[in-house]
C-alpha positions in Angstrom: -64.8 127.6 24.8 -64.5 131.3 25.6 -60.7 131.0 26.2 -59.5 131.7 22.7 -61.7 134.8 22.4 -60.6 136.7 25.5 -57.4 137.8 27.1 -58.0 136.1 30.5 -60.7 133.9 31.9 -61.4 134.3 35.6 -63.7 132.0 37.6 -65.1 133.5 40.7 -65.5 131.4 43.9 -69.3 131.2 44.3 -69.0 130.6 48.1 -67.2 133.9 48.5 -69.2 136.0 46.1 -72.3 136.4 48.4 -73.2 139.9 47.1 -74.9 138.3 44.0 -76.6 135.6 46.0 -78.2 138.0 48.4 -79.3 140.5 45.8 -83.0 141.5 45.7 -83.1 141.8 41.9 -81.5 138.9 40.0 -80.8 139.2 36.3 -77.8 138.2 34.3 -77.0 141.8 33.4 -77.0 143.0 37.0 -74.9 140.0 38.1 -72.4 140.5 35.3 -72.1 144.2 36.3 -71.5 143.3 39.9 -68.8 140.7 38.9 -67.2 143.3 36.7 -67.1 145.9 39.4 -65.6 143.3 41.9 -63.0 142.3 39.4 -62.0 145.9 38.5 -61.6 146.8 42.2 -59.5 143.6 42.9 -62.1 142.1 45.2 -63.2 139.2 43.1 -62.2 135.9 44.8 -60.7 133.7 42.1 -60.6 129.9 41.8 -57.4 128.3 40.5 -57.8 126.8 37.0 -55.6 123.8 36.1 -53.4 124.1 33.0 -53.9 121.9 30.0 -51.3 119.3 31.1 -52.9 118.9 34.5 -56.3 118.5 33.0 -55.0 115.9 30.6 -53.5 114.0 33.6 -56.8 114.2 35.4 -58.7 112.8 32.4 -56.2 110.0 32.2 -56.6 109.1 35.9 -60.3 109.2 35.6 -60.3 106.9 32.6 -58.0 104.5 34.3 -60.3 104.4 37.3 -63.3 103.7 35.0 -61.5 100.8 33.3 -60.5 99.3 36.7 -64.0 99.5 38.0 -65.4 98.0 34.8 -62.8 95.1 35.0 -63.8 94.4 38.7 -67.5 94.5 37.8 -67.0 92.0 34.9 -65.0 89.7 37.2 -67.8 89.7 39.8 -70.3 88.9 37.0 -68.2 85.9 35.9 -68.0 84.7 39.5 -71.7 85.0 40.1 -72.5 83.1 36.8 -70.2 80.3 37.9 -71.7 80.2 41.3 -75.3 80.2 39.9 -74.4 77.2 37.8 -72.9 75.4 40.8 -69.4 75.3 39.3 -66.8 74.8 42.0 -64.5 77.6 43.0 -61.3 78.0 41.0 -58.2 76.5 42.7 -56.1 79.4 41.4 -56.0 82.6 43.3 -57.2 84.7 40.3 -59.9 83.3 38.0 -59.0 85.7 35.2 -55.2 85.2 35.6 -53.3 82.7 33.3 -53.7 79.8 35.7 -57.4 80.5 36.4 -58.2 80.7 32.7 -56.4 77.4 32.0 
């Protein structure tokens, strides 16, 4: 993380910084110089960076989506195993619910 070591982190929008993409000579030093000149002149198109609370919420939503997908995948595996062994369908609406497990 570079954040603790500098005053401000700016992320440039790569779709709008076309000067660097169309340059004849491509080196990190030249690209950094062009970005510094654009930033100093106020012409660097910035991308919004989410704060720590927003990033934490995004991670939480992502993790929940992963858990829900995994749960659905496991339920489908259980159904396919039962079907492969010719076990009749569960009369309960949800096989993994309390009535279905009983």
